[in-house]
Every structure is written in C-alpha cells, then in structure tokens.
C-alpha positions in Angstrom: 118.0 3.1 105.2 119.8 6.3 106.2 116.4 8.0 106.9 115.1 5.1 109.0 118.3 4.9 111.0 118.5 8.6 111.8 114.8 9.5 112.0 112.9 6.3 112.3 109.7 5.5 110.5 108.5 9.0 111.1 111.2 10.3 108.7 109.5 8.5 105.8 106.3 10.5 106.3 107.9 14.0 106.0 105.4 16.2 104.2 102.4 14.0 105.0 100.4 16.8 106.8 100.9 19.2 103.9 100.1 16.4 101.4 96.8 15.8 103.4 96.1 19.6 103.3 96.5 19.4 99.5 94.7 16.1 98.8 91.6 16.2 101.0 90.2 19.5 99.7 91.5 18.7 96.2 89.5 15.5 95.9 86.4 17.2 97.2 86.8 20.0 94.7 87.8 17.6 91.9 84.7 15.4 92.1 82.3 18.2 92.9 83.6 20.2 89.9 83.4 17.1 87.7 79.8 16.4 88.6 78.7 20.0 88.1 80.5 20.5 84.8 79.4 17.1 83.4 75.7 17.7 84.3 75.9 21.2 82.7 77.7 20.0 79.6 75.3 17.1 79.2 72.3 19.4 79.5 73.8 21.8 77.0 74.6 19.1 74.4 71.3 17.3 74.7 69.4 20.5 74.7 71.0 21.5 71.4 70.3 18.1 69.9 66.7 18.2 70.9 66.3 21.2 68.6 68.2 19.6 65.6 65.4 17.6 64.0 63.0 16.6 66.7 64.0 12.9 66.9 67.5 13.3 68.5 69.3 11.9 65.4 71.9 13.5 63.2 71.9 13.6 59.4 74.3 10.6 59.4 71.6 8.3 60.7 73.4 7.6 63.9 70.9 6.1 66.4 69.7 8.2 69.3 71.4 5.7 71.7 74.8 5.9 70.0 74.5 9.7 69.7 73.6 10.0 73.4 76.5 7.7 74.3 78.9 9.8 72.2 77.6 12.9 73.9 78.1 11.4 77.4 81.7 10.4 76.4 82.3 14.0 75.3 80.7 15.5 78.4 82.7 13.1 80.6 86.0 14.0 78.9 85.4 17.7 79.0 84.3 17.6 82.6 87.2 15.4 83.6 89.7 17.7 81.9 88.2 20.9 83.3 87.9 19.5 86.8 91.5 18.2 86.8 92.9 21.5 85.6 90.7 23.6 87.9 91.7 21.5 90.9 95.4 21.8 90.2 95.1 25.5 89.8 93.4 25.8 93.2 95.8 23.5 95.1 99.1 24.2 93.4 100.6 26.4 96.1 100.2 23.5 98.6 102.1 21.2 96.2 105.0 23.7 96.0 105.1 23.9 99.8 104.8 20.1 100.2 107.7 19.6 97.7 109.8 22.1 99.6 109.1 20.3 102.9 110.0 16.9 101.4 113.2 18.1 99.8 114.7 20.0 102.8 117.8 18.3 104.2 116.9 15.5 106.6 118.5 17.2 109.5 116.5 20.5 109.1 114.8 21.4 112.4 111.1 20.7 112.5 110.2 24.3 113.1 111.8 25.1 109.7 109.7 22.4 108.0 106.3 23.6 109.0 103.8 24.7 106.4 103.5 28.3 107.7 107.3 28.7 107.9 107.9 27.4 104.4 105.1 29.5 103.0 106.5 32.7 104.6 110.1 31.9 103.5 109.0 31.3 99.9 106.9 34.5 99.8 109.6 36.6 101.5 112.4 35.3 99.3 110.7 34.9 95.9 107.3 36.6 96.1 103.8 35.1 95.9 104.2 34.3 92.2 106.8 31.6 93.1 104.0 29.5 94.5 102.5 29.2 91.0 105.8 28.6 89.2 105.3 25.6 86.8 101.5 25.8 87.0 101.2 26.3 83.2 102.9 23.0 82.4 101.0 21.2 85.1 97.7 22.5 83.6 98.8 21.4 80.1 99.3 17.9 81.5 96.3 17.9 83.8 93.6 18.5 81.2 94.3 15.6 78.8 95.1 13.2 81.7 91.9 13.9 83.5 89.9 14.0 80.2 90.9 10.4 79.7 90.6 9.1 83.3 86.8 9.7 83.8 85.5 8.2 80.6 87.7 5.1 81.0 86.6 4.8 84.7 82.9 5.1 83.7 83.2 2.7 80.8 84.9 0.2 83.1 82.0 0.5 85.6 79.5 -0.1 82.9 81.3 -3.1 81.6 81.7 -4.6 85.1 78.0 -4.0 85.8 77.1 -5.8 82.5 79.1 -8.8 83.7 77.2 -8.8 87.0 80.1 -7.2 89.0 79.0 -4.1 90.9 75.9 -2.0 90.4 76.4 1.0 88.1 73.3 3.2 87.9 72.6 3.5 84.2 69.9 6.1 84.9 72.5 8.6 86.0 74.2 11.1 83.7 77.1 8.7 83.3 78.1 6.9 80.2 76.0 4.0 78.9 77.7 1.3 76.9 76.5 0.7 73.3 79.2 -1.9 72.6 
C-alpha cells in the first residue's frame, strides 16, 4: 500500500529490467545446455551399452526398453542438474545486482538504482568476488532441483500424450514411458 501510494504501480516493478537481463539469457542458456548435455550423455550411455553384450540388455534380464528408459531418465536428470547449476553460475552476478536494486530504500533516486551504478558500487566497495557471494550454496541447491524438474516434466508430457492430450514426440531423445 505504501509503495503504490508513494510510487504508483511502477514502484511494484522495481528491478524488472535487471530481472529481464538475468532471465532472458538464462533461459536460453538453460535449455540449450540441457539439450546439448542430454544428447551427449544419452549417446555416451547408449554407446557403452551397445558394447556390453550385443543385445542392449544387462545381466539382470532387464528388457531393452526398460533399460533405455532408465538411461533416458538418468540422462535427463544429469543434464537438468548440470544445466541448472551452469546457468546459475553464469547469471549469478545479475541476481546479486537485481537483489540490491530491489532492496534499496524506496526513496532512493533512480540514478542510484541503475544496473551500472549498482555494479560499480558493489565492485568499488567489496570487490568483484562479492558478486559471487553465496554462489556455492545456490549451486548445491540448483543441481538436485533441476535434476528433478526435467525428468518429471518429460514424464508428464509422455503421460499426457498417452491420454491424448498434446503431442509429445517419442522419437526424440526424451523419456519414453514404460509404465
């Protein structure tokens, strides 16, 4: 209420530009990295299995379809975890700057809330390393969170397609349902 009364609706969007500078390249990097890593991990896993015993089955008598599905789950989880962590490492300084912009007092002049000004003030006051403060914890969180997100998303797409909702391409390197 105080923000709207003193700064209008515009006050609610403080930090939006920096958030966009963080999010737009981050999502491009995130999905490009995911696809690249998943394709390479899938090739690596399937390539090793082709040399195991010639018929793409393990000694436990797991069918080739189940084994391939398990490999796709593993490839999706590894690619998701890696792409999430890699993306956070790349865009983390923008997150620090965005947070600083959003947490400045509401009456701070606009010229002191600009990306370049905040960047320079952080580097001058604390050094460049300050822009990466907390990155380790963020990466510890990012890997497992993103390792879960992609397999669940792909599994959901497969199930929706099986129910006739949507059109998930099963010929891609994504997960096929065996359930």
